[in-house]
N, C-alpha and C positions, 0 to 999 in steps of 0.2 A: 568473153563467154556470154552466150546468149541467155536471156531469161526464159526459164521453163514456161510452157504455155499456162500451166496451172497458177503461176505467180504473176501473170500479166494483168494489169489493171483493166477493168471493164465496168460498164454501167451496171448498177444493181439489178438483179433479176427480180422484178416485182412479183412475178408469179411464185417463185421459190420462196420469197419472203412471206408471202401470204400463207403458204403451206406451214410455215413455222409459227405463224401468229394465230393459233387456235386456242382460244381461251375458254375453259370450261366454266360453268356456273359455280359460284361459291357454294360450299356445302356447310351445313350447320348441324348442331345436335350431337348427341352422345356418340353415335357411330363415326361421324366425321372427326370428332375430337380424338377418339381412341385410335382411329386409323393412322393418325399422325404420330402416334407413339411408336418409336422404333426400339426402345429399350425400357427396362424396368425403371430406370432413372427418369425417363420421360413420363411414365405413369405417375411416379412420385411427384413430379412437378405439377401435373394436372390435379392430383389428389390434394396437394397443398393449397391450390387455388380454390378448391371446391369444398374444403372441410374446415370447420372452425378450429382454432388453434389448439384447444384442449384435447379433443380426440385425435387430431393429427399428431400432436406432440406425444401423446400417450403411445401411439404406434411407432413414431419415428425416433423417440428418445430411448435412453438407457439409464443405468444407475450411476450416481455420483458424478464423476468427471467424464463418463462415457468412454473411458479409455479402452475397456474390453471390446466394446462394439467397434470402435475405430480400428483397433489392432486386428480384429477378426476379418474386417474387410481388407485391410492392408496385407494380410497373409495371402489372400488370393491374388492381389495385385503383384505380389513378389514372385509368383510362380513363373517358371520358364518351361514351355512345352517343347517336346522333342518330336517333331513330325517325321513320319516315314513317307517316302514318295514311291511312285510307280506301284500303287496298290489299287485294286479295283474297288472303288467306292461309289459306283453308279447307283447302288441301292444301299441305304443305311437303315438298320433295324434298331429302334430305340427300346424295344420291349425288354423287360427284365423280370426274373422270377423273384418274388419277395414274400417270405412267410407262406409259402405253399401255393401262391397264386400269381398270375401274370399281371404286371402293370404295363401300360402302353409306353410309359417313359420311366426313367430311373429316379423319379422324385414324386413326392406326394405333398399334400397340404398339412402343415403342422397345426397342432392345437393352439388357438389364439382366443383369449377371453374377450368378452364384451364386443363381439364382432358387429352387432347391430348398432352399437354406439358409433362405430366408424362410418357406417352407411347402413341405412335401414333394412336392406336386404340381407345383410349379415351372413349367418351360417347357411341360410337358404340359397344364397348366391354361390357360396363356396362349394357346397355339396353338389349342387346341380352342375356347375361348371366342371367339377372333378369327375362326375359321372360321365358327362359328355366327352371328356378327354381320356377317360379310361384309367384314371389314377386314384389312389386312396385319398379319402378326406378324414381328418381327425377332429372330432368334436371335443372341446374342452369342458371340464367340470364347470368352469366359469363361463360357458357359452350362454348366449341369449336365445337359444332354441334348444328344446329337449331332444333326447335320443329318439323319442317317439315322433316328434315333429319332423326331424331331419329324415328319419326312415320313411315317413309318409311322403315327404316332398321329393326325395331323391332315392326311390327304392332300388334303382339299378346301381347306385354308387357302392363302391367298396368302402365300408365305414369302420373306422377305428374310434376308440374312446380313450381320452386321457383322464386319468384319475388323480385328483388331489385328495389324498387320504387324510381324514380327520381322526380325532380320538374316539369318535363314535363308530364302533365296528358295525353296528346294525345299519347305520346310514351308508357306510362304505359297501356293505353287502348288498343293500338295496340298489345302489348305483350300478354295481357290476351285474346284478341280476337283470336290471332293466336293459343294460347294454347288450347282454346275451340274448334277451328275449326279442330285441329289435334287430338282430342280425349282425351286430358288431363282432368281428372275428379276432380283434386284437385289443388288449388293454395296454396303455402306456402309462406307467406309474412315474410321476414326476417327483424327484427326490432332492432338488436343489433349492427348496423353498422353506427352510426352517422358519424364516420370517420374510416379509416382503422387503425387497431392495428399496433403497432411498432413490426415487426417481425425481430428480430435482425439477425437471420441466413440469411434472404434475403438481408439485408443491407450489411452484411459482404461478401456475395457471389456475390454482384453486380447483383442480380437477376433482369432481365428486361423481358418485353413482347414486341416482341418476344425475345428469347435468343440472346445475342450478342456474337460473337466470339472474344476471346481475347487469349493471351498466356496461361492464367490460364485455360480457357475452352477447348482450344486445347489439353493441357496436360491432362486434366480430361477426354477428349474424347478418348485418345489414348488407354485406356484399357476398354472402353465401346463402341466399334465401332458399335454394333447392334443398340443402341439407336440413334446414330447420322445418321447411314445409313437410318433408318426408317424416322427420322425427315427430312432429306434432300431430300428423294426420294418420299415422299408423299405430299399431298396438304398442302400448308402453313397454319399456324394457323390463324383461323378467329373466331371471337366471334359471337355467334348466335344472340345477341341482341344489340351489340354495334358497332359503326363505328370503323374503324381501329385505332389502338392506338400504340404509341411507348413511353415507359417510364418505370419507376420502378413499381413494383406491388402495392406499397402503393399509388403512384400517380394515378394509374388506379382505384383502389378501391375507393379512395376518390372522384374521378370524377363521379363514378357510384352511389354514395349514396346521399340520400336527408337528410341533417342534421335537416331539419324542419319537418320530418315525425311525425305525431301525430295521435290521435284517430279519428279525422275527416277524415284523409286519409284512415283509416281502414273502416270507414262507407262508404266512396266513393267506395272502393273496393268491399264491400259487396253488394252495390247497382248495381254494374256493372259486377259482377261475379256470375254465376248461379250454379256453382258446390260447392264442399266442400272447406271451407276456414280455413286454419290453420295459426296461428301466431307463428313464429319460433324465438327463442332468448329470450323467457320469463324467467326471473330469480328471480321473487318474487311471492308470493302467491297473493298479491294485484294486480299485473299486469296480472296474469292469470285470475283473476276474471273480471278485466276491459276489457280484450280482449273478453271474452265471452259476457259481457254486451253490447259491441259495434259490435256484429254481427259474431264473429268467431264461427266455429263449434268445434274448439279444439285448443290446444296449443302444441308447441314443446318446452319442457324445454331444454335449450341449452345455453352454454356459448361460442358457436362457436368453440368448440374444444380447448378452451384456446387461441384462436388466436386474440381476441379482447381486452377485459379488463382483465389484469392479476389480480389474487386474487379475481376473480368473484365467486359467489355462485356455488355450485356443483349440477347439475341437479339430480343426484341420491339421494342426501340428501333431496332435495326439494320434491321429488315424494310423500311421504306419506301426507305431509301437503297440497299439491295442490289437490291431489285426495280427501282428506277430504273436502276441501273448495268447490270444483266444483261438487262433487257428482259423481255418476256412469254414468250419461247420457253423460257428456262431454267427448270428446276424448282427452286423455293425452298421448303424446309421449315424448321421450327423446333421446338425443344423447350425445356424449362426453365420452371418456374413454373406449368405448366398444372394447375389444380385444379378447373376447372368447364367446363361447356359454353359459358358466356359467354366464358371465356378463349379457347377454340377459335374461336368466332365472331370475336372481336376480332383474333386472329392472321390469320385468313383475310381479313378486311376490310382489314388493314394491308398485305397483299401476299403472304402465304404461300399456296402451293398446297395445303399439307398440313401437319398437325401430328402430332407424336409424343408419346405419354404414357409416362412412366416410373414415378414414384412413385405416381401415381393408380392405375395398374394393380397395382402391388405392394401397396398398401394393401388392395385388394380381394382379392388372392391371400392375404395374411396373415389377412384377416378370415374367409375361407371357401373357400379353394381355387378350383376352377373356377367354382363357384357364386358365389363372391365376385367373381371377375373379371367374370363375366357381369353381376353387379349393378352393378359400376363402369361398365361399358359402357352399361348401360341408363340409369343416372343421367345420364351425359354425353349420351346420345342425347336424353333428355327435355329436358335443359337447353338443348341446341342448338336443338331444335325450338321450344321456348317463346321463346327469345331471338330467333330469326329471325322468328317470328310477331309479336312485339312491336316488332320493327324494321320490319315491313312488307315482309319479304323471303320469297319462296317457294322460291328455289333458291340453292344455294351460289354459283353463278356471279354472282349479283346483288350479292353483298357487295363493297364497295369502300371506299376511304378516307373517302368522304363520310359513312359510317355511324358514325364515331367521331372523337374527339380523343384523341391520346396526350398527356395533361396532364403538365406538368413535375413531377418528383419533389419531394416535400416532406420526405423523410427522408434 
């Protein structure tokens, strides 16, 4: 048998080799660093290198043994998609209707406290990136920019406000009136915070608000100078809705929460708020139904990212039951464990109308400010688009429970 011409040995083609050896100039800086991030996990790795341990661990960690956080992520790893083939997916539309308006993608930015502690651009970066992407941004009561400042910085953003209700009704009323006056169309009442969860990483890091310099933090800062330079040369951290505070994070959270919050408070809020009203932190089917019965327009299934009660129920597992109990008219959202566009697609297919991202957004923020947040959103957009195409789905509305199995946990 003769050797095929293509396999016969010959002298190397120097000209062809030269065509292959085209080396570009090395690139540096934020844009180059972010361009190399292909996943949210890549952004997390960049964030960890650039952020002092205390604020990074405040974002990255959870309560007690962090069992809930890890189980929430494992729930998404356990799913099995059911793709359909020979479908026209040349064009995929990610737009979805949520609470009376269109979002360019089926997810928004969740409320996260102390964002300027993670990176000095904080809520300014998050709201601007959300506006550019055409998705909602939620400001926390514990945010480090006020509703007025966020509205001025990102006037085109669809803005929501998350409320930690205290025992001071006048203060609560003032907060929601300010939110309404600055164009927020949705209030998200958080209800899973009777007290602050025990976040052991924060305890071990000596995490305080504002950060206190010690020998440990100075050493930690020595190889993260950009974070400290930004922190020390920009305006001091101030909370949009709280007076100045000095102490541990747990002490601050406990001072901001009302342990006596009940359904009468929800009815009071419904009577005094004229926009959309969501109850965030719902973890049972019964409470989801009660929230709707007492005036909510929808619920956010959430265990606070595993940061409150460890071993709490998993929002992703609750979705089918809650959707069945509430019907199609109620708005059902979820957060916790979302680290990819595939996770978002799975949540929508399982019954969610919309998904909220917290850590995924903050990893981008810590990795590169507003540009990092935009990179995180772009990664998720690409992953959602690719997952939908591979499932044979061209619109978000087509996603349904037939597209996946929620397999039993193995851990």
